[in-house]
C-alpha positions, 0 to 999 in steps of 0.5 A: 423522462429527462433526468435531473442531472447537472452537466458532468463538466459543472460537477467536475469543476465543483468537486475540484473547487470544493476540495480546494475551497479555492477557485484559483487552485481549482482553475489551475488543476483543471487548466481553466481560467478562474472566471470559467470556474466561477461561472460553472459554479454559479450555473450549478448553484442556479440549477440547484437553487441553492448556494454551495459556497459562501463568498466573503471578500476574496475567500470562498467556503463551502456551505453546509449543503455544499459540504454534503453535496461535495461528499456525494458528488466526489463518491459518484465521480470516483464510481464513474471513473472506476466504471470507465477504467474497467471498460477501458481495460478490455480494449484491444483484447488487453485486460488490466489488473489494478493491485494495491501493494505494500511497497517493500513487499512488492519491490522485493517479492512481487515485481521479481516474479512478474516477468514469469507471469507476463511471459505466460499471460502477455494479454494481462497488464498488472498496475501497482499502486502503493498502499502501505496501510489497509484501506477501504476498497470503496475509495479506489478502483483497485481489483485487489490488494497484496497485503497482510491480514488485518481486522480492517479487511473484515468482510472482504474475501482473501487468499492466504499466501504465506507467513512473514519470517523475520531473521536478523541480518547485518554486514560481515564486518560488524561481526568481525568487530563484535563476534556473536557466540550465542543469541543473547550476544546480539543484545550488545549490538545496536538492534535496528527496528521497524516502527510498530514492530518494537516487540519483534526483537523480544520475540526473537530472543524468546524464539532463540531460547535466551534466558530472561529474554524480556529483560534484554535491552532493545537499543537501536534506532527505529525506521518507518519502512523495512527498506530503511531498516535494510539500508541501515543494516547495509550501512553497518548501523546495526543488526536488522530484524527483517523478512528473509525474502526481502534480503535473499539477494543480499544474502546470496551475494554475501553483502549481508549475513544472518548471525544466528539463523533463528526466525520469528514467524507469524507476526504478519500473514501475507494475503490477497484481499478482494473487495467485498462489493466487486466480483473477481475478474477473470484476469484477477483470478488468473493473477491470483492463482499464479501468485498462490502457486509462486507462494507455494513454491517459496514455502516448499509446498 
């Protein structure tokens, strides 16, 4: 029995045109002429027997059924792409792992570890995609995420790596100008903060045993990323409260120092998260086991 399925080319043209709601932009994206896009859309509408777009003068907008059809076609094309990439991953015996990662965590911890993994497993290629926030696996082709625990991951399997450890750090010159004799004295300096972590400094003063820790003013600029906070500390703008593992190289070189070696633990827990709907591939399992072993070494386990 012949399937009632339009041509894949027509569906791809429709998806692009619907996403842009502009035939000219879809043509540019697909390297086609605007006329070719218009003909593909007209042929698809004729096949379906419905109008996918309203055409008003030089503008096009999706009809209600066009909007619903686009949403499903987009999901189906994404699914076909994921399936195709999965099949391609095994060409020439090479296996590919697609990993979603927090940018700074990947740059400071994961990537420096990967040469050791590639030396042991040259047949496995690890591709990294930036995912600063938790996301839905169904909208990606990712095999796993190297991220932090979050309610958004409910229902997905995970392996815990280690707790985040935040420590204060600054350049030595800042302490030369403003000596810190006790933890509370840090409150007189600009305290660099990561957006969304405004409570971290108050938690640090509590861990450091400061009396009236919740009344110490937290004065200093906020930054979206830890990488920005670290660069601000390197520029002498104040004292940063950042994950220790992000600045290990700066501490070893002496470029940054920890003025009071008290840490805050447990605000975030790093983990490997696996899609609920997808079986963990042998290559992903191999990488995960290796990452867990590296995490154990980092924590002295």
